[in-house]
Z-matrix of the N, CA and C atoms (Angstrom, degrees):
N
C 1 1.446
C 2 1.532 1 110.93
N 3 1.316 2 116.72 1 -32.32
C 4 1.465 3 120.08 2 179.40
C 5 1.520 4 111.44 3 -59.87
N 6 1.337 5 117.00 4 -37.31
C 7 1.461 6 120.84 5 179.72
C 8 1.526 7 110.24 6 -59.09
N 9 1.333 8 117.16 7 -40.55
C 10 1.458 9 120.91 8 -179.93
C 11 1.518 10 110.99 9 -69.79
N 12 1.327 11 116.99 10 -36.86
C 13 1.463 12 119.65 11 178.08
C 14 1.526 13 110.70 12 -62.08
N 15 1.322 14 117.40 13 -42.77
C 16 1.461 15 121.36 14 178.67
C 17 1.531 16 109.88 15 -65.31
N 18 1.319 17 117.08 16 -46.44
C 19 1.464 18 121.62 17 179.90
C 20 1.523 19 110.94 18 -59.97
N 21 1.319 20 117.00 19 -43.28
C 22 1.454 21 121.07 20 -174.71
C 23 1.520 22 113.49 21 -78.21
N 24 1.328 23 118.15 22 -26.80
C 25 1.457 24 119.68 23 -172.12
C 26 1.523 25 114.77 24 -101.24
N 27 1.313 26 118.68 25 -3.82
C 28 1.462 27 121.40 26 -177.30
C 29 1.535 28 109.77 27 -100.77
N 30 1.355 29 117.55 28 113.49
C 31 1.465 30 120.25 29 -177.57
C 32 1.528 31 114.09 30 -55.21
N 33 1.313 32 117.40 31 -37.33
C 34 1.461 33 119.81 32 -178.24
C 35 1.529 34 112.00 33 -67.82
N 36 1.293 35 116.39 34 -13.04
C 37 1.463 36 120.74 35 179.91
C 38 1.528 37 112.71 36 -95.40
N 39 1.316 38 117.72 37 10.11
C 40 1.464 39 120.23 38 -178.69
C 41 1.530 40 112.76 39 -55.26
N 42 1.341 41 120.21 40 -44.44
C 43 1.471 42 118.44 41 177.98
C 44 1.534 43 112.44 42 -59.32
N 45 1.321 44 116.17 43 -41.42
C 46 1.466 45 120.23 44 178.38
C 47 1.533 46 110.18 45 -65.43
N 48 1.324 47 116.50 46 -39.70
C 49 1.466 48 121.91 47 178.85
C 50 1.530 49 110.14 48 -62.64
N 51 1.316 50 116.37 49 -45.53
C 52 1.462 51 120.14 50 179.81
C 53 1.524 52 111.26 51 -65.04
N 54 1.312 53 116.68 52 -39.36
C 55 1.466 54 120.88 53 177.24
C 56 1.527 55 110.22 54 -63.14
N 57 1.318 56 116.83 55 -41.49
C 58 1.461 57 121.78 56 178.56
C 59 1.531 58 110.71 57 -59.13
N 60 1.344 59 117.00 58 -49.41
C 61 1.455 60 120.11 59 -179.22
C 62 1.528 61 112.13 60 -71.06
N 63 1.317 62 117.44 61 -29.72
C 64 1.463 63 119.59 62 174.99
C 65 1.530 64 110.11 63 -63.28
N 66 1.329 65 116.35 64 -39.79
C 67 1.464 66 120.32 65 176.44
C 68 1.522 67 111.74 66 -61.93
N 69 1.328 68 115.87 67 -41.23
C 70 1.465 69 119.73 68 177.19
C 71 1.523 70 110.08 69 -64.26
N 72 1.320 71 116.82 70 -44.30
C 73 1.463 72 121.04 71 179.99
C 74 1.531 73 110.96 72 -60.83
N 75 1.315 74 117.50 73 -43.20
C 76 1.468 75 121.33 74 179.23
C 77 1.519 76 110.83 75 -62.79
N 78 1.327 77 116.53 76 -45.63
C 79 1.467 78 120.08 77 178.93
C 80 1.524 79 111.02 78 -63.23
N 81 1.328 80 116.60 79 -39.89
C 82 1.461 81 120.45 80 179.63
C 83 1.527 82 110.88 81 -67.19
N 84 1.317 83 116.84 82 -38.74
C 85 1.465 84 120.27 83 177.83
C 86 1.527 85 110.47 84 -64.66
N 87 1.320 86 117.00 85 -42.18
C 88 1.468 87 120.61 86 178.30
C 89 1.523 88 110.91 87 -62.72
N 90 1.313 89 116.74 88 -45.09
C 91 1.460 90 120.97 89 179.83
C 92 1.535 91 110.79 90 -64.31
N 93 1.329 92 115.95 91 -42.70
C 94 1.459 93 120.21 92 -177.33
C 95 1.520 94 111.75 93 -69.22
N 96 1.323 95 117.86 94 -39.47
C 97 1.463 96 119.03 95 178.85
C 98 1.524 97 110.43 96 -65.78
N 99 1.314 98 117.33 97 -37.03
C 100 1.466 99 120.37 98 177.16
C 101 1.519 100 109.92 99 -63.89
N 102 1.325 101 115.69 100 -47.84
C 103 1.468 102 120.32 101 -178.77
C 104 1.527 103 112.22 102 -63.75
N 105 1.332 104 116.46 103 -39.13
C 106 1.460 105 121.07 104 -178.71
C 107 1.536 106 111.81 105 -86.53
N 108 1.319 107 116.77 106 -3.19
C 109 1.462 108 123.16 107 -179.07
C 110 1.534 109 111.16 108 54.34
N 111 1.323 110 113.89 109 53.01
C 112 1.458 111 120.99 110 178.83
C 113 1.516 112 108.94 111 -126.09
N 114 1.323 113 117.93 112 161.52
C 115 1.471 114 119.61 113 177.64
C 116 1.527 115 110.75 114 -67.78
N 117 1.320 116 115.80 115 154.90
C 118 1.460 117 121.87 116 -175.81
C 119 1.528 118 112.70 117 -60.16
N 120 1.313 119 118.11 118 -27.19
C 121 1.462 120 120.45 119 -179.37
C 122 1.529 121 113.37 120 -94.08
N 123 1.335 122 118.10 121 13.75
C 124 1.468 123 122.19 122 178.52
C 125 1.530 124 109.66 123 -60.83
N 126 1.337 125 116.41 124 121.90
C 127 1.464 126 121.23 125 -173.77
C 128 1.524 127 112.49 126 -61.12
N 129 1.328 128 118.04 127 -45.39
C 130 1.460 129 119.25 128 -176.95
C 131 1.529 130 111.60 129 -64.46
N 132 1.320 131 116.54 130 -36.02
C 133 1.451 132 120.43 131 179.35
C 134 1.530 133 110.87 132 -70.55
N 135 1.315 134 117.11 133 -42.68
C 136 1.467 135 120.79 134 177.84
C 137 1.531 136 110.71 135 -64.85
N 138 1.327 137 116.81 136 -38.38
C 139 1.463 138 120.86 137 178.13
C 140 1.527 139 110.73 138 -66.06
N 141 1.297 140 117.13 139 -40.31
C 142 1.463 141 121.06 140 177.21
C 143 1.529 142 110.15 141 -62.02
N 144 1.311 143 117.45 142 -47.09
C 145 1.466 144 121.64 143 179.37
C 146 1.531 145 110.97 144 -61.30
N 147 1.323 146 116.96 145 -42.23
C 148 1.467 147 120.79 146 -179.97
C 149 1.529 148 111.10 147 -66.03
N 150 1.319 149 117.15 148 -39.79
C 151 1.464 150 121.42 149 -179.81
C 152 1.520 151 111.50 150 -66.17
N 153 1.324 152 116.25 151 -46.33
C 154 1.464 153 120.46 152 179.53
C 155 1.532 154 110.20 153 -64.46
N 156 1.312 155 117.14 154 -42.02
C 157 1.463 156 120.46 155 178.88
C 158 1.524 157 110.97 156 -63.86
N 159 1.330 158 117.19 157 -41.83
C 160 1.467 159 120.40 158 177.82
C 161 1.525 160 110.72 159 -62.64
N 162 1.312 161 117.30 160 -39.24
C 163 1.464 162 120.71 161 178.00
C 164 1.530 163 110.41 162 -62.18
N 165 1.331 164 117.09 163 -45.79
C 166 1.460 165 120.90 164 176.94
C 167 1.529 166 110.62 165 -59.51
N 168 1.326 167 116.69 166 -45.45
C 169 1.460 168 120.79 167 -178.35
C 170 1.523 169 110.71 168 -60.32
N 171 1.322 170 117.16 169 -45.34
C 172 1.463 171 120.53 170 -179.82
C 173 1.527 172 111.88 171 -63.52
N 174 1.324 173 116.38 172 -41.68
C 175 1.465 174 119.94 173 178.17
C 176 1.519 175 110.34 174 -62.22
N 177 1.339 176 116.54 175 -46.55
C 178 1.457 177 119.74 176 179.79
C 179 1.522 178 111.01 177 -61.73
N 180 1.325 179 118.16 178 -42.90
C 181 1.464 180 120.92 179 -179.48
C 182 1.528 181 111.42 180 -63.00
N 183 1.335 182 116.39 181 -42.70
C 184 1.469 183 119.93 182 177.73
C 185 1.515 184 111.17 183 -65.37
N 186 1.324 185 116.27 184 -42.14
C 187 1.456 186 121.63 185 -179.36
C 188 1.530 187 110.65 186 -61.03
N 189 1.323 188 115.70 187 -44.31
C 190 1.460 189 121.08 188 179.05
C 191 1.534 190 109.97 189 -64.75
N 192 1.332 191 116.58 190 -47.05
C 193 1.460 192 120.92 191 -177.23
C 194 1.529 193 111.44 192 -61.86
N 195 1.319 194 116.84 193 -36.18
C 196 1.456 195 120.65 194 -179.08
C 197 1.523 196 112.04 195 -79.82
N 198 1.336 197 117.31 196 -16.75
C 199 1.451 198 121.10 197 179.63
C 200 1.518 199 113.81 198 64.57
N 201 1.328 200 116.00 199 30.40
C 202 1.454 201 119.19 200 -177.51
C 203 1.523 202 111.61 201 -81.52
N 204 1.289 203 115.78 202 175.59
C 205 1.459 204 122.87 203 -175.51
C 206 1.530 205 111.20 204 -83.06
N 207 1.336 206 116.79 205 159.36
C 208 1.466 207 120.62 206 -179.20
C 209 1.530 208 113.92 207 -56.94
N 210 1.320 209 117.84 208 -31.52
C 211 1.461 210 119.54 209 -178.90
C 212 1.527 211 112.95 210 -66.78
N 213 1.313 212 118.18 211 -15.65
C 214 1.470 213 121.59 212 177.43
C 215 1.523 214 112.98 213 -87.56
N 216 1.327 215 116.99 214 -14.12
C 217 1.463 216 120.20 215 -175.51
C 218 1.521 217 112.14 216 -67.17
N 219 1.325 218 117.96 217 -53.28
C 220 1.468 219 119.77 218 -172.43
C 221 1.521 220 114.02 219 -68.00
N 222 1.326 221 120.44 220 -34.51
C 223 1.472 222 117.90 221 172.19
C 224 1.528 223 112.22 222 -61.03
N 225 1.331 224 116.14 223 -36.01
C 226 1.472 225 119.86 224 176.63
C 227 1.536 226 111.33 225 -66.46
N 228 1.324 227 116.74 226 -40.41
C 229 1.470 228 121.04 227 176.67
C 230 1.524 229 109.42 228 -61.65
N 231 1.327 230 116.87 229 -45.36
C 232 1.474 231 120.67 230 178.25
C 233 1.519 232 111.36 231 -57.93
N 234 1.326 233 116.52 232 -43.98
C 235 1.467 234 120.85 233 179.46
C 236 1.534 235 110.43 234 -63.65
N 237 1.314 236 117.61 235 -42.42
C 238 1.464 237 120.95 236 179.04
C 239 1.525 238 111.06 237 -62.16
N 240 1.325 239 117.07 238 -41.15
C 241 1.470 240 120.25 239 179.43
C 242 1.527 241 110.95 240 -67.58
N 243 1.326 242 117.56 241 -35.14
C 244 1.470 243 119.94 242 175.06
C 245 1.529 244 110.01 243 -62.27
N 246 1.329 245 115.78 244 -41.58
C 247 1.461 246 119.48 245 178.48
C 248 1.519 247 112.19 246 -65.80
N 249 1.326 248 117.37 247 -39.05
C 250 1.467 249 121.39 248 177.63
C 251 1.530 250 109.56 249 -61.21
N 252 1.317 251 117.19 250 -40.61
C 253 1.461 252 120.55 251 179.77
C 254 1.527 253 112.32 252 -64.23
N 255 1.317 254 117.40 253 -23.10
C 256 1.461 255 121.01 254 179.67
C 257 1.529 256 113.16 255 -83.03
N 258 1.326 257 116.66 256 -11.91
C 259 1.478 258 119.63 257 -179.20
C 260 1.508 259 111.65 258 -68.59
């Protein structure tokens, strides 16, 4: 977990951070298109993957900035996913 805190909290690591989340977004898009039986370039599926990934990124950034404990992370993720479902 410390590795993620360093990656997320160091401004000079922003390109690496963005690359990391882009990899997650790509994997999520691939998984979602398979599950939804749609082509990999399906706009709604790619948008869903990007939205969910952005929600995760924001939660992680807030969690790191607040310096809270690991047990606070997953309730925040759950709340973010509830908000995504309301969009």
